[in-house]
Backbone of each chain as ProteinMPNN parsed JSONL, in Angstrom:
{"seq_chain_A": "XXXXXXXXXXXXXXXXXXXXXXXXXXXXXXXXXXXXXXXXXXXXXXXXXXXXXXXXXXXXXXXXXXXXXXXXXXXXXXXXXXXXXXXXXXXXXXXXXXXXXXXXXXXXXXX", "coords_chain_A": {"N_chain_A": [[2.797, 15.277, 16.368], [3.449, 12.017, 15.861], [2.509, 9.869, 14.231], [2.946, 7.055, 12.259], [5.679, 5.238, 13.171], [8.528, 3.775, 11.995], [11.172, 1.54, 12.219], [14.352, -0.145, 11.549], [15.533, 2.28, 9.053], [17.205, 1.319, 7.109], [18.727, -1.86, 6.544], [21.103, -4.43, 6.599], [21.483, -7.827, 6.275], [22.92, -11.051, 6.954], [22.443, -14.21, 5.374], [20.347, -16.325, 7.213], [20.477, -14.923, 9.6], [18.601, -13.337, 12.219], [16.091, -10.821, 12.791], [14.26, -7.944, 13.984], [11.797, -5.838, 12.777], [10.652, -2.739, 13.714], [7.517, -1.224, 14.54], [5.448, 1.419, 15.35], [2.528, 3.174, 16.37], [0.797, 6.189, 17.176], [-1.847, 6.835, 17.154], [-3.943, 5.474, 18.128], [-4.968, 3.456, 16.534], [-6.833, 0.648, 15.476], [-6.269, -1.205, 13.511], [-3.417, -2.661, 12.119], [-0.681, -3.285, 9.924], [1.677, -5.145, 7.884], [3.57, -4.776, 4.949], [5.29, -5.914, 2.02], [7.306, -4.707, -0.639], [8.268, -5.302, -3.835], [10.387, -4.841, -6.723], [8.534, -3.703, -9.502], [6.227, -4.785, -8.598], [3.197, -4.578, -6.716], [2.287, -3.559, -3.358], [2.463, -6.181, -1.087], [0.608, -7.974, 1.235], [1.795, -9.022, 4.345], [1.392, -9.728, 7.148], [-1.353, -8.96, 9.325], [-3.201, -7.073, 11.809], [-6.073, -6.721, 13.79], [-6.443, -5.704, 16.216], [-5.221, -5.495, 19.62], [-3.644, -8.479, 20.612], [-4.645, -9.938, 18.519], [-3.848, -11.41, 15.506], [-3.27, -12.033, 12.013], [-2.673, -13.895, 8.985], [-1.418, -12.628, 5.907], [-1.032, -12.287, 2.403], [1.593, -13.179, 1.878], [2.969, -14.69, 4.147], [5.001, -16.469, 4.933], [8.007, -17.144, 6.646], [7.986, -15.001, 8.294], [7.11, -13.571, 11.441], [4.651, -12.18, 13.655], [3.453, -10.123, 16.38], [1.038, -8.732, 18.616], [0.98, -7.129, 21.207], [0.285, -4.762, 22.359], [-1.842, -1.931, 21.603], [-0.382, -0.005, 20.302], [2.022, -1.059, 19.186], [3.537, -3.106, 16.67], [5.502, -5.34, 15.868], [7.608, -6.867, 13.362], [9.015, -9.946, 12.766], [11.843, -11.497, 11.408], [12.769, -14.696, 11.164], [14.839, -16.351, 10.211], [16.746, -15.068, 8.058], [16.47, -14.838, 4.498], [17.763, -14.562, 1.139], [15.586, -14.095, -0.559], [13.99, -12.484, 0.904], [14.858, -9.972, 0.648], [13.861, -6.736, 0.221], [11.576, -3.921, 0.222], [10.038, -2.834, 3.101], [6.934, -1.964, 4.486], [5.121, -0.572, 7.135], [1.781, -0.095, 8.252], [-1.138, 1.659, 9.429], [-4.603, 1.888, 10.427], [-7.903, 3.23, 10.989], [-11.054, 1.999, 11.442], [-11.417, 1.167, 8.775], [-10.737, 3.25, 7.168], [-8.545, 5.694, 5.763], [-5.218, 4.519, 5.15], [-2.338, 4.865, 7.064], [1.057, 5.232, 6.564], [4.286, 4.012, 7.58], [7.69, 5.155, 7.05], [9.137, 3.254, 5.737], [11.366, 0.397, 5.332], [14.391, -0.474, 4.001], [15.549, -3.507, 3.233], [18.243, -5.678, 2.911], [19.339, -8.89, 2.172], [22.079, -10.846, 2.335]], "CA_chain_A": [[2.066, 14.043, 16.133], [4.411, 11.186, 15.143], [1.885, 9.012, 13.224], [3.496, 5.703, 12.24], [7.134, 5.272, 13.242], [9.058, 2.477, 11.552], [12.642, 1.48, 12.287], [15.257, 0.89, 11.03], [15.298, 2.683, 7.662], [18.02, 0.44, 6.268], [19.312, -2.979, 7.27], [21.736, -5.479, 5.809], [21.61, -9.058, 7.041], [23.457, -12.233, 6.294], [21.496, -15.33, 5.343], [20.256, -17.065, 8.464], [20.354, -14.031, 10.74], [17.249, -12.927, 12.578], [15.966, -9.427, 13.197], [12.903, -7.443, 14.172], [11.449, -4.502, 12.299], [9.741, -2.141, 14.681], [6.469, -0.331, 14.05], [4.629, 1.972, 16.425], [1.653, 4.281, 15.979], [0.274, 6.899, 18.338], [-3.169, 7.335, 16.766], [-4.926, 4.555, 18.698], [-5.593, 2.7, 15.449], [-7.036, -0.769, 15.762], [-5.727, -2.018, 12.414], [-2.028, -2.456, 11.722], [-0.312, -4.274, 8.91], [2.992, -5.113, 7.268], [3.616, -5.067, 3.527], [6.572, -5.847, 1.338], [7.183, -4.212, -2.001], [9.372, -5.713, -4.684], [10.376, -4.098, -7.994], [7.532, -4.087, -10.49], [5.054, -5.378, -7.947], [2.54, -3.737, -5.721], [2.496, -3.933, -1.972], [1.84, -7.446, -0.751], [0.346, -8.04, 2.657], [2.496, -10.097, 5.033], [0.539, -10.022, 8.296], [-2.108, -7.821, 9.796], [-3.814, -7.213, 13.124], [-7.255, -5.858, 13.947], [-6.487, -5.249, 17.598], [-4.253, -6.133, 20.513], [-3.853, -9.897, 20.821], [-5.229, -10.571, 17.326], [-3.071, -11.271, 14.281], [-3.673, -12.959, 10.958], [-1.75, -13.94, 7.859], [-1.794, -12.013, 4.652], [-0.752, -13.015, 1.163], [2.944, -13.738, 1.86], [3.394, -14.714, 5.546], [6.054, -17.436, 5.256], [9.306, -16.596, 7.036], [7.758, -13.829, 9.132], [6.209, -13.675, 12.591], [4.235, -10.907, 14.244], [2.687, -10.169, 17.62], [0.396, -7.438, 18.894], [0.729, -7.137, 22.646], [-0.336, -3.474, 22.686], [-2.452, -1.27, 20.451], [0.586, 0.873, 19.638], [3.19, -1.698, 18.579], [3.296, -4.276, 15.805], [6.81, -5.708, 15.307], [7.706, -7.943, 12.376], [10.246, -10.706, 13.007], [12.383, -12.426, 10.423], [13.368, -15.709, 12.024], [16.067, -16.804, 9.572], [16.655, -14.28, 6.827], [16.84, -15.454, 3.227], [17.883, -13.55, 0.083], [14.262, -13.805, -1.119], [13.337, -11.491, 1.749], [15.338, -8.64, 0.265], [12.672, -6.011, -0.21], [11.226, -2.733, 1.01], [8.942, -3.19, 3.992], [6.142, -0.843, 4.997], [4.115, -0.779, 8.167], [0.684, 0.848, 8.067], [-2.232, 1.537, 10.391], [-5.855, 2.474, 9.968], [-9.008, 3.152, 11.948], [-12.394, 1.888, 10.88], [-11.443, 0.968, 7.333], [-10.469, 4.49, 6.47], [-7.208, 5.909, 5.218], [-4.039, 3.867, 5.692], [-1.187, 5.708, 7.353], [2.236, 4.408, 6.385], [5.618, 4.376, 8.025], [8.55, 5.615, 5.962], [9.716, 2.115, 5.038], [12.674, -0.191, 5.671], [15.064, -1.151, 2.895], [16.256, -4.66, 3.79], [19.031, -6.502, 1.99], [19.832, -10.129, 2.77], [23.194, -11.294, 1.485]], "C_chain_A": [[2.91, 13.117, 15.269], [3.757, 10.347, 14.055], [2.399, 7.589, 13.353], [5.018, 5.808, 12.179], [7.673, 3.881, 12.967], [10.576, 2.544, 11.601], [13.131, 0.054, 12.101], [14.87, 1.297, 9.61], [16.057, 1.779, 6.694], [18.577, -0.681, 7.14], [19.912, -3.948, 6.279], [21.934, -6.677, 6.727], [22.351, -10.105, 6.231], [22.398, -13.327, 6.348], [21.541, -16.077, 6.668], [20.137, -16.194, 9.706], [18.884, -13.719, 11.002], [17.246, -11.446, 12.926], [14.489, -9.072, 13.343], [12.793, -6.046, 13.609], [10.388, -3.948, 13.25], [8.733, -1.233, 14.0], [5.634, 0.117, 15.235], [3.769, 3.105, 15.879], [1.018, 4.879, 17.227], [-1.119, 7.464, 18.078], [-4.293, 6.451, 17.296], [-5.675, 3.77, 17.612], [-5.702, 1.228, 15.81], [-6.338, -1.658, 14.731], [-4.281, -1.642, 12.148], [-1.619, -3.586, 10.789], [1.118, -4.083, 8.459], [2.874, -5.529, 5.815], [5.073, -5.16, 3.088], [6.333, -5.415, -0.102], [8.443, -4.556, -2.775], [9.265, -5.01, -6.033], [9.317, -4.622, -8.957], [6.275, -4.702, -9.901], [4.45, -4.393, -6.966], [2.908, -4.18, -4.32], [1.758, -5.235, -1.693], [1.764, -7.577, 0.762], [1.023, -9.253, 3.279], [1.65, -10.601, 6.203], [-0.247, -8.779, 8.643], [-2.733, -8.133, 11.154], [-4.983, -6.241, 13.231], [-7.426, -5.399, 15.39], [-5.475, -5.993, 18.43], [-4.638, -7.591, 20.748], [-4.39, -10.654, 19.628], [-4.328, -10.325, 16.128], [-3.558, -12.293, 13.268], [-2.704, -12.841, 9.796], [-2.331, -13.216, 6.655], [-1.438, -12.906, 3.488], [0.577, -13.761, 1.208], [3.522, -13.844, 3.272], [4.623, -15.576, 5.866], [7.389, -16.753, 5.535], [9.205, -15.397, 7.962], [6.819, -14.173, 10.297], [5.843, -12.284, 13.071], [3.564, -11.182, 15.585], [2.085, -8.795, 17.839], [-0.001, -7.435, 20.378], [0.093, -5.826, 23.117], [-0.978, -2.897, 21.434], [-1.404, -0.53, 19.633], [1.617, 0.143, 18.783], [2.845, -2.951, 17.782], [4.614, -4.668, 15.143], [6.714, -6.882, 14.337], [9.044, -8.64, 12.562], [10.579, -11.591, 11.824], [13.184, -13.451, 11.218], [14.725, -16.177, 11.504], [16.085, -16.199, 8.17], [17.163, -15.055, 5.608], [16.946, -14.356, 2.167], [16.54, -13.169, -0.537], [13.485, -12.774, -0.292], [13.915, -10.089, 1.558], [14.184, -7.876, -0.356], [12.595, -4.691, 0.549], [9.98, -3.086, 1.8], [8.261, -1.916, 4.488], [5.18, -1.337, 6.064], [3.023, 0.261, 7.945], [-0.369, 0.621, 9.144], [-3.457, 2.263, 9.864], [-6.887, 2.366, 11.079], [-10.315, 3.042, 11.178], [-12.452, 1.751, 9.375], [-11.266, 2.236, 6.535], [-9.01, 4.532, 6.012], [-6.13, 5.121, 5.937], [-2.943, 4.897, 5.895], [0.047, 4.818, 7.311], [3.434, 4.936, 7.158], [6.479, 4.686, 6.815], [9.303, 4.481, 5.261], [11.064, 1.679, 5.557], [13.203, -0.885, 4.432], [15.916, -2.26, 3.499], [16.98, -5.418, 2.682], [19.54, -7.711, 2.747], [20.876, -10.727, 1.821], [23.444, -12.798, 1.63]], "O_chain_A": [[3.084, 13.376, 14.078], [4.388, 10.119, 13.023], [2.304, 6.981, 14.419], [5.573, 6.394, 11.249], [7.303, 2.92, 13.643], [11.187, 3.483, 11.089], [12.414, -0.883, 12.452], [13.961, 0.704, 9.029], [15.589, 1.513, 5.587], [18.861, -0.482, 8.321], [19.313, -4.255, 5.248], [22.484, -6.552, 7.821], [22.404, -10.053, 5.003], [21.566, -13.361, 7.255], [22.609, -16.416, 7.178], [19.734, -16.682, 10.763], [18.041, -13.827, 10.111], [18.274, -10.886, 13.308], [13.602, -9.797, 12.89], [13.6, -5.172, 13.926], [9.381, -4.592, 13.543], [9.044, -0.56, 13.018], [5.169, -0.703, 16.026], [4.21, 3.892, 15.041], [0.739, 4.179, 18.201], [-1.526, 8.445, 18.7], [-5.458, 6.652, 16.955], [-6.858, 3.462, 17.756], [-4.78, 0.641, 16.377], [-5.871, -2.747, 15.063], [-3.95, -0.469, 11.973], [-2.146, -4.696, 10.861], [1.703, -3.012, 8.624], [2.184, -6.492, 5.479], [5.965, -4.57, 3.697], [5.3, -5.717, -0.699], [9.544, -4.148, -2.408], [8.17, -4.625, -6.443], [9.216, -5.825, -9.197], [5.366, -5.095, -10.632], [5.124, -3.495, -6.46], [3.741, -5.067, -4.13], [0.58, -5.376, -2.019], [2.736, -7.323, 1.473], [0.853, -10.377, 2.806], [1.247, -11.763, 6.233], [0.151, -7.668, 8.293], [-2.787, -9.284, 11.588], [-4.889, -5.087, 12.814], [-8.431, -4.781, 15.741], [-4.93, -7.008, 17.996], [-5.792, -7.905, 21.041], [-4.577, -11.869, 19.694], [-4.067, -9.177, 15.766], [-4.179, -13.294, 13.625], [-2.011, -11.837, 9.637], [-3.54, -13.196, 6.422], [-1.53, -14.131, 3.575], [0.694, -14.851, 0.647], [4.489, -13.145, 3.576], [5.22, -15.437, 6.934], [7.842, -15.902, 4.77], [10.223, -14.837, 8.371], [5.875, -14.95, 10.154], [6.611, -11.334, 12.92], [3.164, -12.307, 15.885], [2.577, -7.804, 17.301], [-1.148, -7.7, 20.741], [-0.564, -5.792, 24.158], [-0.682, -3.337, 20.324], [-1.521, -0.435, 18.412], [2.045, 0.671, 17.757], [1.983, -3.742, 18.167], [4.825, -4.359, 13.97], [5.862, -7.761, 14.472], [10.093, -7.996, 12.52], [9.738, -12.327, 11.308], [14.169, -13.103, 11.87], [15.655, -16.375, 12.286], [15.514, -16.749, 7.229], [18.133, -15.809, 5.678], [16.286, -13.324, 2.285], [16.372, -12.038, -0.992], [12.457, -12.259, -0.731], [13.505, -9.141, 2.228], [13.597, -8.318, -1.344], [13.434, -4.39, 1.399], [8.994, -3.573, 1.248], [8.911, -0.937, 4.855], [4.523, -2.367, 5.917], [3.306, 1.374, 7.5], [-0.479, -0.471, 9.702], [-3.372, 3.124, 8.989], [-6.773, 1.538, 11.983], [-10.636, 3.902, 10.357], [-13.428, 2.17, 8.753], [-11.608, 2.287, 5.354], [-8.35, 3.499, 5.898], [-6.111, 5.051, 7.166], [-2.655, 5.7, 5.007], [0.079, 3.766, 7.95], [3.58, 6.141, 7.364], [6.046, 4.5, 5.678], [10.027, 4.724, 4.296], [11.811, 2.464, 6.14], [12.554, -1.772, 3.878], [16.893, -1.987, 4.196], [16.394, -5.752, 1.652], [20.105, -7.581, 3.833], [20.585, -11.062, 0.672], [24.344, -13.339, 0.987]]}, "seq_chain_B": "XXXXXXXXXXXXXXXXXXXXXXXXXXXXXXXXXXXXXXXXXXXXXXXXXXXXXXXXXXXXXXXXXXXXXXXXXXXXXXXXXXXXXXXXXXXXXXXXXXXXXXXXXXXXX", "coords_chain_B": {"N_chain_B": [[-6.292, -15.342, -11.066], [-5.506, -12.023, -10.175], [-6.467, -10.175, -7.249], [-6.76, -7.419, -7.414], [-6.331, -5.51, -10.209], [-4.44, -3.49, -12.469], [-3.943, -1.026, -15.121], [-1.045, -1.757, -16.985], [0.954, 0.123, -17.682], [4.202, 1.769, -18.399], [2.847, 5.148, -18.338], [3.546, 7.743, -20.449], [3.268, 11.068, -20.742], [2.68, 14.346, -22.153], [3.112, 17.537, -20.51], [0.11, 19.057, -19.38], [-1.596, 17.285, -20.55], [-4.437, 15.025, -20.52], [-4.98, 12.194, -18.596], [-5.928, 8.813, -18.029], [-6.44, 6.268, -15.651], [-7.051, 2.82, -15.132], [-8.696, 0.339, -13.125], [-9.446, -2.869, -11.929], [-11.349, -5.062, -9.841], [-11.723, -8.169, -8.092], [-13.464, -9.149, -6.168], [-16.74, -8.992, -5.391], [-17.768, -8.251, -2.996], [-16.322, -6.224, -1.982], [-15.593, -3.293, -0.095], [-14.607, -0.643, 0.239], [-12.798, 1.88, -1.559], [-9.802, 3.174, -2.955], [-7.429, 5.582, -4.186], [-3.98, 5.694, -4.194], [-0.915, 7.486, -4.115], [2.457, 6.985, -5.007], [5.667, 8.033, -4.62], [9.001, 7.634, -5.902], [10.661, 5.214, -4.033], [9.445, 6.022, -1.708], [6.928, 6.122, 0.936], [3.546, 5.056, 0.268], [0.927, 7.435, -0.3], [-2.289, 8.682, 0.51], [-4.272, 9.599, -2.165], [-6.935, 9.983, -3.008], [-10.155, 8.985, -1.768], [-12.619, 6.775, -3.167], [-15.86, 7.229, -4.137], [-19.222, 5.964, -4.433], [-20.808, 7.574, -6.041], [-19.021, 8.863, -7.553], [-16.287, 11.172, -7.469], [-14.564, 14.295, -7.136], [-11.491, 16.037, -6.993], [-10.078, 18.832, -7.328], [-7.943, 18.678, -10.008], [-8.268, 16.005, -10.264], [-10.288, 13.165, -10.8], [-12.327, 10.611, -9.637], [-13.91, 7.523, -10.342], [-16.379, 5.018, -9.75], [-17.592, 1.865, -10.586], [-19.642, -0.35, -9.545], [-21.085, -2.505, -10.559], [-19.601, -3.392, -12.739], [-17.277, -3.798, -11.429], [-15.127, -1.952, -11.327], [-12.772, 0.677, -11.292], [-11.767, 4.036, -11.753], [-9.323, 6.595, -12.453], [-8.953, 9.897, -13.274], [-6.8, 12.285, -14.519], [-6.529, 15.61, -15.073], [-5.015, 18.209, -17.079], [-2.178, 17.656, -16.713], [0.65, 17.876, -14.544], [4.199, 18.309, -14.098], [4.827, 17.506, -11.568], [3.023, 15.52, -11.077], [4.098, 13.15, -11.765], [4.576, 9.874, -10.858], [3.875, 6.756, -9.172], [0.735, 5.276, -9.359], [-1.505, 3.815, -7.23], [-4.056, 1.498, -6.988], [-6.377, 0.704, -4.522], [-8.162, -1.623, -2.627], [-10.569, -2.294, -0.179], [-11.22, -5.168, 1.471], [-13.652, -7.148, 3.08], [-13.815, -5.452, 5.191], [-11.413, -5.173, 6.566], [-9.088, -5.753, 5.258], [-6.787, -4.471, 3.315], [-6.1, -4.409, -0.062], [-3.682, -4.087, -2.512], [-3.299, -2.916, -5.839], [-0.924, -3.55, -8.544], [0.063, -1.134, -9.372], [0.393, 1.793, -11.47], [2.664, 3.429, -13.424], [3.314, 6.831, -13.948], [4.711, 9.196, -16.068], [5.188, 12.529, -16.511], [6.0, 14.625, -19.039], [8.131, 17.376, -19.92]], "CA_chain_B": [[-6.537, -13.916, -11.319], [-5.206, -11.201, -9.025], [-7.652, -9.545, -6.693], [-6.824, -6.049, -7.922], [-5.478, -5.366, -11.398], [-4.372, -2.124, -13.001], [-3.234, -0.827, -16.381], [0.365, -2.042, -16.717], [1.821, 1.285, -17.846], [4.059, 3.142, -17.891], [2.227, 6.172, -19.158], [4.394, 8.92, -20.661], [2.376, 12.074, -21.334], [3.21, 15.72, -22.073], [2.428, 18.463, -19.599], [-1.165, 19.564, -19.852], [-2.434, 16.206, -21.092], [-5.373, 14.314, -19.646], [-4.622, 10.775, -18.57], [-6.872, 8.017, -17.232], [-5.979, 4.963, -15.183], [-8.135, 1.889, -14.861], [-8.452, -0.668, -12.091], [-10.554, -3.801, -11.743], [-11.215, -5.879, -8.637], [-12.392, -9.454, -8.336], [-14.408, -9.528, -5.127], [-17.897, -8.095, -5.423], [-18.098, -7.822, -1.632], [-15.4, -5.155, -1.588], [-16.352, -2.27, 0.601], [-14.106, 0.719, 0.066], [-11.868, 1.974, -2.677], [-8.924, 4.33, -2.784], [-6.253, 5.77, -5.023], [-2.799, 6.16, -3.496], [0.205, 7.912, -4.938], [3.741, 6.622, -4.424], [6.873, 8.549, -5.253], [10.075, 6.642, -5.896], [11.285, 4.824, -2.766], [8.76, 6.623, -0.571], [5.722, 5.424, 1.321], [2.338, 5.491, -0.432], [0.102, 8.435, 0.377], [-3.64, 8.708, -0.023], [-4.625, 10.642, -3.12], [-8.359, 10.215, -2.774], [-11.08, 7.868, -1.656], [-13.52, 6.693, -4.321], [-17.221, 7.053, -3.664], [-20.122, 5.353, -5.417], [-21.348, 8.589, -6.956], [-17.898, 9.532, -8.194], [-15.865, 12.352, -6.737], [-13.558, 15.117, -7.801], [-10.652, 16.845, -6.118], [-9.249, 19.636, -8.223], [-7.717, 18.101, -11.341], [-8.407, 14.557, -10.148], [-11.658, 12.661, -10.723], [-12.392, 9.16, -9.447], [-15.205, 6.933, -10.639], [-16.557, 3.632, -9.314], [-18.693, 1.133, -11.193], [-19.727, -1.595, -8.775], [-21.616, -3.589, -11.409], [-18.49, -3.884, -13.553], [-16.13, -3.961, -10.532], [-14.156, -1.142, -12.057], [-12.484, 1.985, -10.704], [-10.913, 4.816, -12.647], [-8.777, 7.866, -11.985], [-8.689, 10.806, -14.384], [-5.992, 13.459, -14.157], [-6.587, 16.633, -16.123], [-3.969, 19.24, -17.072], [-1.063, 17.021, -16.0], [1.819, 18.657, -14.14], [5.418, 17.518, -13.905], [4.782, 16.965, -10.211], [2.121, 14.358, -11.023], [4.878, 11.944, -12.073], [4.569, 8.999, -9.685], [3.136, 5.517, -9.391], [-0.612, 5.386, -8.801], [-1.906, 2.511, -6.714], [-5.48, 1.264, -6.718], [-6.462, -0.058, -3.273], [-9.522, -2.078, -2.337], [-10.736, -2.826, 1.17], [-12.046, -6.372, 1.48], [-14.152, -7.68, 4.347], [-13.723, -4.441, 6.227], [-10.18, -5.114, 7.321], [-7.938, -6.221, 4.5], [-6.503, -3.598, 2.188], [-5.355, -5.094, -1.119], [-3.124, -3.118, -3.448], [-2.948, -3.272, -7.201], [0.517, -3.446, -8.802], [0.443, 0.253, -9.627], [0.629, 2.28, -12.826], [3.619, 4.538, -13.358], [3.058, 7.98, -14.811], [5.762, 10.198, -16.25], [4.726, 13.715, -17.223], [7.202, 15.138, -19.708], [8.043, 18.819, -20.243]], "C_chain_B": [[-6.261, -13.128, -10.052], [-6.458, -10.482, -8.553], [-7.853, -8.128, -7.207], [-5.838, -5.92, -9.078], [-5.548, -3.935, -11.911], [-3.741, -2.133, -14.382], [-1.743, -1.011, -16.119], [1.286, -0.837, -16.837], [3.17, 0.9, -18.422], [3.348, 4.067, -18.885], [3.196, 7.349, -19.232], [3.558, 9.957, -21.393], [3.024, 13.438, -21.246], [2.455, 16.517, -21.017], [1.131, 18.956, -20.21], [-2.109, 18.5, -20.382], [-3.414, 15.713, -20.034], [-5.042, 12.827, -19.736], [-5.588, 10.042, -17.641], [-6.257, 6.669, -16.893], [-7.183, 4.1, -14.846], [-7.712, 0.832, -13.859], [-9.671, -1.581, -12.02], [-10.286, -4.639, -10.5], [-12.118, -7.1, -8.766], [-13.504, -9.76, -7.346], [-15.554, -8.529, -5.055], [-18.296, -7.605, -4.037], [-17.178, -6.717, -1.133], [-16.173, -3.95, -1.098], [-15.925, -0.849, 0.288], [-12.985, 0.707, -0.95], [-11.078, 3.264, -2.576], [-7.933, 4.388, -3.941], [-5.147, 6.341, -4.141], [-1.763, 6.556, -4.525], [1.492, 7.513, -4.222], [4.862, 7.208, -5.253], [8.007, 7.556, -5.029], [10.675, 6.454, -4.5], [10.653, 5.482, -1.54], [7.513, 5.806, -0.218], [4.533, 5.926, 0.506], [1.576, 6.523, 0.399], [-1.258, 8.498, -0.294], [-3.829, 9.887, -0.958], [-6.095, 10.997, -2.941], [-9.101, 8.904, -2.556], [-12.0, 7.904, -2.872], [-14.908, 6.371, -3.815], [-18.12, 6.588, -4.8], [-20.617, 6.338, -6.46], [-20.249, 9.268, -7.756], [-17.531, 10.779, -7.423], [-14.68, 13.012, -7.415], [-12.779, 15.901, -6.757], [-9.696, 17.628, -7.014], [-9.146, 19.002, -9.597], [-7.953, 16.59, -11.381], [-9.885, 14.17, -10.007], [-11.613, 11.143, -10.614], [-13.809, 8.686, -9.711], [-15.208, 5.484, -10.17], [-17.767, 3.05, -10.026], [-18.762, -0.233, -10.522], [-20.202, -2.758, -9.639], [-20.507, -4.224, -12.233], [-17.233, -4.132, -12.726], [-14.921, -3.235, -11.104], [-14.024, 0.224, -11.39], [-11.599, 2.734, -11.688], [-10.427, 6.075, -11.944], [-8.432, 8.689, -13.214], [-7.891, 11.986, -13.849], [-6.041, 14.426, -15.334], [-5.42, 17.599, -15.963], [-2.739, 18.757, -16.288], [0.086, 17.986, -15.744], [3.023, 17.727, -14.012], [5.391, 16.823, -12.548], [3.808, 15.8, -10.054], [2.854, 13.059, -11.327], [5.047, 11.119, -10.805], [3.958, 7.677, -10.116], [1.802, 5.633, -8.668], [-1.13, 3.984, -8.477], [-3.403, 2.489, -6.442], [-5.56, 0.352, -5.49], [-7.921, -0.366, -2.969], [-9.553, -2.654, -0.938], [-11.713, -3.992, 1.117], [-12.449, -6.706, 2.897], [-13.937, -6.714, 5.503], [-12.392, -4.333, 6.92], [-8.945, -5.486, 6.525], [-7.769, -5.358, 3.263], [-5.651, -4.358, 1.167], [-4.95, -4.071, -2.17], [-2.997, -3.717, -4.842], [-1.455, -3.073, -7.417], [0.985, -2.028, -9.096], [0.628, 0.54, -11.112], [1.54, 3.495, -12.723], [3.296, 5.598, -14.389], [4.293, 8.867, -14.857], [5.18, 11.336, -17.068], [5.961, 14.437, -17.739], [7.04, 16.611, -20.055], [7.899, 19.042, -21.74]], "O_chain_B": [[-6.719, -13.505, -8.973], [-7.377, -10.215, -9.327], [-8.986, -7.69, -7.41], [-4.648, -6.195, -8.923], [-6.574, -3.264, -11.802], [-3.093, -3.101, -14.777], [-1.222, -0.48, -15.138], [2.308, -0.781, -16.154], [3.299, -0.222, -18.91], [3.268, 3.797, -20.084], [3.615, 7.885, -18.206], [3.18, 9.747, -22.545], [3.84, 13.674, -20.355], [1.313, 16.209, -20.679], [1.061, 19.238, -21.406], [-3.283, 18.772, -20.634], [-3.248, 15.948, -18.837], [-4.85, 12.283, -20.824], [-6.008, 10.57, -16.612], [-5.638, 6.019, -17.735], [-8.197, 4.584, -14.343], [-6.538, 0.476, -13.756], [-10.806, -1.106, -12.048], [-9.134, -4.894, -10.151], [-13.139, -7.068, -9.453], [-14.399, -10.55, -7.649], [-15.358, -7.367, -4.701], [-19.07, -6.656, -3.91], [-17.26, -6.323, 0.03], [-17.247, -3.624, -1.602], [-16.757, 0.037, 0.097], [-12.321, -0.304, -1.176], [-11.597, 4.304, -2.172], [-7.641, 3.38, -4.585], [-5.342, 7.332, -3.437], [-1.732, 6.042, -5.643], [1.619, 7.672, -3.008], [4.992, 6.916, -6.442], [7.979, 6.752, -4.097], [11.135, 7.408, -3.873], [11.249, 5.5, -0.463], [7.099, 4.921, -0.968], [4.508, 7.086, 0.096], [1.583, 6.485, 1.63], [-1.367, 8.383, -1.515], [-3.576, 11.033, -0.588], [-6.449, 12.16, -2.746], [-8.726, 7.859, -3.087], [-12.14, 8.938, -3.526], [-15.114, 5.36, -3.144], [-17.817, 6.792, -5.975], [-20.821, 5.981, -7.62], [-20.528, 10.16, -8.558], [-18.392, 11.383, -6.782], [-13.915, 12.388, -8.15], [-13.338, 16.367, -5.764], [-8.639, 17.13, -7.403], [-10.157, 18.812, -10.273], [-7.842, 15.974, -12.441], [-10.628, 14.754, -9.217], [-10.945, 10.474, -11.402], [-14.781, 9.351, -9.356], [-14.179, 4.808, -10.188], [-18.833, 3.664, -10.066], [-18.032, -1.154, -10.886], [-19.749, -3.887, -9.452], [-20.471, -5.442, -12.408], [-16.232, -4.62, -13.251], [-13.859, -3.815, -11.328], [-15.009, 0.839, -10.982], [-10.775, 2.131, -12.375], [-11.03, 6.552, -10.982], [-7.702, 8.229, -14.092], [-8.263, 12.604, -12.851], [-5.641, 14.09, -16.448], [-4.9, 17.789, -14.863], [-2.324, 19.389, -15.317], [0.447, 18.797, -16.597], [2.877, 16.517, -13.84], [5.87, 15.699, -12.401], [3.776, 15.162, -9.002], [2.289, 11.977, -11.163], [5.587, 11.595, -9.806], [3.574, 7.5, -11.272], [1.747, 6.037, -7.507], [-1.183, 3.102, -9.334], [-3.938, 3.357, -5.753], [-4.874, -0.669, -5.435], [-8.79, 0.502, -3.042], [-8.665, -3.416, -0.554], [-12.881, -3.827, 0.764], [-11.649, -6.556, 3.821], [-13.885, -7.125, 6.662], [-12.232, -3.479, 7.793], [-7.849, -5.528, 7.084], [-8.508, -5.493, 2.288], [-4.595, -4.888, 1.512], [-5.773, -3.293, -2.651], [-2.631, -4.882, -4.999], [-0.784, -2.49, -6.566], [2.185, -1.755, -9.07], [0.971, -0.342, -11.898], [1.232, 4.463, -12.028], [3.039, 5.297, -15.555], [4.847, 9.241, -13.824], [4.73, 11.129, -18.195], [6.849, 14.809, -16.972], [5.956, 17.05, -20.437], [7.812, 20.185, -22.189]]}, "name": "protein", "num_of_chains": 2, "seq": "XXXXXXXXXXXXXXXXXXXXXXXXXXXXXXXXXXXXXXXXXXXXXXXXXXXXXXXXXXXXXXXXXXXXXXXXXXXXXXXXXXXXXXXXXXXXXXXXXXXXXXXXXXXXXXXXXXXXXXXXXXXXXXXXXXXXXXXXXXXXXXXXXXXXXXXXXXXXXXXXXXXXXXXXXXXXXXXXXXXXXXXXXXXXXXXXXXXXXXXXXXXXXXXXXXXXXXXXXXXX"}
């Protein structure tokens, strides 16, 4: 049982480059979300989705896009990376407002 | 004011000590409450859900006071392995999990 699979684990980008962080879950969860975590701060919600075709902004959505074409996948796109986007990113999923299941995280550095 | 606030920490306690963490939330319509544990550079993992009547899981006890919008976590007989960051999490509007900034605990030998 894979749970939440998040890739890549590490990524280094140059300012202005674009990339997509992948997130997939095999638990048929309706809710999926992306968080970023910066030193000394808690997890901040970037975007979330309550089902296929439905997405919404969280606390810090600027500079990020998401889509939810299937229940399983919820990719996060950085359109033009900036140093301020250097962070650790976590994808998570949940069913019915219960426990959040997390991916193992992506350490992103933007130079 | 942040939606979820926690004791700033860090807490440095000796093995065997009892330690309590506090958390407050701003939205009275909050539905569900959780404590997560996060080890350095790892993903958060659920420690326990928090129920209205309070609940206990071994050495861990969680309490909820809806009137005061306050959640607590008590750890008894601290172990070295309890060293981690403890995150208070509140579910708003049934679909939006909001995390507190976390409280770091170091249990010292």
